[in-house]
C-alpha positions in Angstrom: 33.8 -11.1 -98.4 34.7 -10.3 -102.2 32.7 -12.0 -104.8 34.5 -10.6 -107.9 31.6 -9.5 -108.8 29.3 -6.3 -108.4 25.8 -7.1 -107.5 22.3 -5.0 -107.8 19.9 -5.7 -105.2 16.4 -4.2 -106.3 12.4 -4.8 -105.3 10.8 -6.0 -108.2 7.0 -5.6 -109.3 4.6 -8.4 -109.0 3.6 -9.6 -112.7 6.8 -7.7 -114.1 9.1 -9.4 -116.2 11.7 -9.3 -113.5 9.4 -11.2 -111.2 8.7 -13.7 -113.6 12.3 -14.5 -113.6 12.3 -14.9 -109.8 9.3 -17.4 -109.9 11.5 -19.2 -112.4 14.7 -19.3 -110.1 12.5 -20.7 -107.2 10.9 -23.4 -108.9 13.9 -24.6 -110.1 15.8 -24.3 -106.8 13.3 -24.8 -104.6 9.8 -26.4 -106.0 11.0 -28.8 -109.0 13.3 -30.7 -106.3 10.7 -31.8 -104.1 8.2 -32.7 -107.0 6.1 -29.8 -106.0 4.9 -26.1 -108.8 3.9 -23.4 -108.0 -0.1 -23.1 -109.0 -1.8 -20.1 -110.7 -3.5 -19.0 -107.2 -0.4 -19.0 -104.9 1.5 -16.5 -107.5 -1.5 -14.8 -107.2 -1.2 -14.7 -103.4 2.2 -12.9 -103.8 0.6 -9.9 -105.3 1.1 -8.2 -101.4 4.8 -9.0 -101.2 7.7 -8.0 -101.7 10.3 -9.2 -104.1 13.2 -8.3 -103.7 16.5 -9.5 -106.4 19.8 -9.6 -106.8 21.5 -9.1 -110.2 24.5 -9.5 -111.5 24.3 -7.6 -114.7 21.2 -8.9 -116.2 21.1 -12.0 -114.8 19.3 -13.0 -111.7 21.1 -14.8 -109.5 19.2 -14.3 -105.9 15.7 -13.6 -104.8 13.4 -13.6 -101.5 9.9 -12.6 -100.6 8.9 -10.6 -97.8 5.0 -11.3 -96.3 3.9 -8.6 -94.2 2.6 -10.3 -90.8 1.5 -7.1 -89.0 2.7 -3.6 -88.6 5.8 -4.8 -87.2 6.5 -7.7 -88.7 7.7 -9.4 -92.2 8.3 -13.2 -92.8 10.6 -14.1 -95.2 9.9 -16.9 -97.8 11.4 -18.6 -100.8 15.0 -17.3 -100.9 16.4 -19.0 -103.7 20.1 -18.1 -105.3 21.1 -19.5 -108.8 22.9 -23.3 -108.2 26.2 -22.1 -109.8 26.4 -18.8 -107.6 25.5 -20.8 -104.0 28.1 -20.7 -101.4 29.5 -17.4 -102.9 27.8 -15.2 -99.8 25.0 -13.9 -102.3 22.2 -15.4 -100.0 24.6 -13.2 -97.0 24.1 -10.1 -99.1 20.3 -10.4 -99.9 19.3 -11.2 -96.5 21.1 -8.2 -95.3 19.3 -6.1 -98.3 16.2 -7.9 -97.1 16.8 -6.6 -93.6 17.6 -2.8 -94.3 14.8 -2.7 -96.5 12.4 -4.2 -93.9 13.7 -0.9 -91.1 13.4 1.8 -94.1 9.8 0.3 -94.5 9.5 0.6 -90.4 9.2 -3.3 -89.8 10.8 -4.2 -86.9 11.5 -8.3 -86.7 11.4 -10.8 -89.5 10.4 -14.1 -89.2 11.3 -17.4 -91.4 11.1 -20.9 -92.1 14.0 -22.6 -92.6 14.2 -25.5 -94.3 17.0 -28.3 -92.8 19.6 -27.4 -94.7 19.5 -23.7 -94.5 19.7 -23.6 -90.4 23.3 -23.3 -90.0 23.3 -19.9 -92.3 20.5 -18.2 -90.6 22.1 -19.0 -87.1 25.2 -17.6 -88.7 22.7 -14.5 -89.5 21.9 -13.8 -86.3 18.6 -15.8 -86.4 17.0 -17.4 -83.5 15.3 -20.6 -83.5 11.6 -20.0 -81.6 10.2 -23.8 -82.6 10.3 -27.2 -82.5 11.2 -28.6 -86.2 8.5 -29.6 -88.3 7.7 -30.8 -91.4 6.3 -28.2 -94.4 6.5 -29.1 -98.2 7.9 -32.7 -97.8 10.3 -31.5 -95.8 12.0 -30.5 -92.2 11.4 -27.0 -91.1 12.4 -24.8 -88.0 11.1 -21.4 -87.4 13.3 -18.7 -87.0 13.2 -15.1 -85.9 15.3 -11.9 -85.9 14.7 -8.4 -84.3 15.8 -5.7 -86.2 18.1 -2.8 -84.4 19.0 0.5 -86.0 
């Protein structure tokens, strides 16, 4: 998909200024609409996670977190795309970058909990539902996984 922009995808360090921008984006897109806010403890728990980002020049347009579950599995969390950039393929490109990143770090599977509104998105990207829907952070979610191939 041609977006008309050239995005740069890269990991950012926890506690960096770029990480602070990811927290702001995730708070605005994912947390505030549910009446939730990050706590200091929640953000500290992200210290060992991979924080992947998509940039249009100096503007952060999307981000996600990858949490190590075991030696072969990552959990994708907190996928957020800037509101005015949603629906333009950026999330799809960021997930593809995350899958490549996982392979490069020798992980073989990604698991995630998709909000009900994102279920079609993950189906389209080859993720398989593995559980019945459940409520998490006050809204319906479904667990998905994808085995990464070379």
